[in-house]
C-alpha positions, -999 to 999 in steps of 0.1 A, spaced: 93 144 -633 59 137 -618 35 121 -642 -1 135 -637 -21 107 -653 -24 83 -682 -42 86 -715 -48 56 -737 -57 62 -774 -73 34 -793 -75 33 -831 -62 69 -837 -45 79 -869 -9 92 -865 -17 129 -871 -44 131 -844 -23 110 -820 6 134 -824 -16 163 -814 -27 143 -783 10 135 -775 17 172 -777 -11 181 -752 0 153 -729 37 163 -730 28 198 -720 7 186 -691 32 159 -680 8 131 -688 17 97 -701 1 88 -734 0 54 -750 -15 37 -780 -21 1 -771 -16 -25 -798 -47 -43 -810 -32 -76 -796 -38 -60 -762 -74 -52 -767 -84 -84 -749 -67 -72 -717 -86 -54 -689 -85 -16 -691 -69 -14 -656 -40 -35 -667 -35 -14 -698 -30 17 -677 -6 -1 -654 -26 -16 -625 -18 -52 -615 -40 -80 -604 -72 -71 -623 -92 -101 -634 -105 -96 -669 -142 -97 -676 -157 -115 -705 -163 -93 -735 -155 -85 -771 -119 -78 -780 -121 -61 -814 -134 -27 -824 -123 0 -848 -137 32 -833 -115 59 -820 -117 59 -782 -98 75 -754 -94 63 -718 -82 87 -691 -68 75 -658 -56 91 -626 -66 127 -634 -79 151 -608 -110 170 -619 -89 201 -625 -63 182 -645 -91 167 -666 -107 201 -673 -73 215 -683 -66 185 -705 -100 187 -723 -96 225 -729 -61 219 -743 -75 192 -766 -101 216 -778 -75 243 -784 -56 218 -806 -87 211 -826 -89 174 -814 -123 159 -810 -129 125 -794 -166 117 -790 -159 84 -773 -139 90 -741 -141 79 -706 -123 79 -673 -111 46 -657 -135 37 -628 -140 8 -604 -168 -3 -626 -150 -4 -660 -114 -13 -649 -120 -50 -656 -137 -44 -690 -120 -49 -723 -115 -18 -744 -142 -31 -769 -167 -35 -740 -161 1 -730 -164 13 -766 -198 -4 -769 -211 12 -737 -198 47 -748 -215 43 -782 -248 35 -765 -244 66 -742 -234 88 -771 -264 77 -791 -287 84 -761 -272 118 -756 -277 126 -793 -314 115 -791 -319 136 -759 -304 167 -774 -324 163 -807 -357 160 -791 
């Protein structure tokens, strides 16, 4: 069976995570919920890439966050539509990039929160 991509779910409650597992299983995507002890590792390592030197950054956070890796744009669109159909909302989500692959999950979360706040301000005014 070909795996289409990887989804990492940080700090999700069981019920919500099970819905995400269901969506990922239908789409043949790997889904994992990293343990908090792994939050100091680089994002790229957490999705399975070797040889990524970690950057400095915080290692603790409590927000729900999703990292998506190795999806084509079509797969990503189908995944997001399926998540919406299941009633799963995840405001803090990102794709793995060359820029963020060495970041810790907490560093990505901080950046996503800043971006989310800025988008909220822009849509309000």
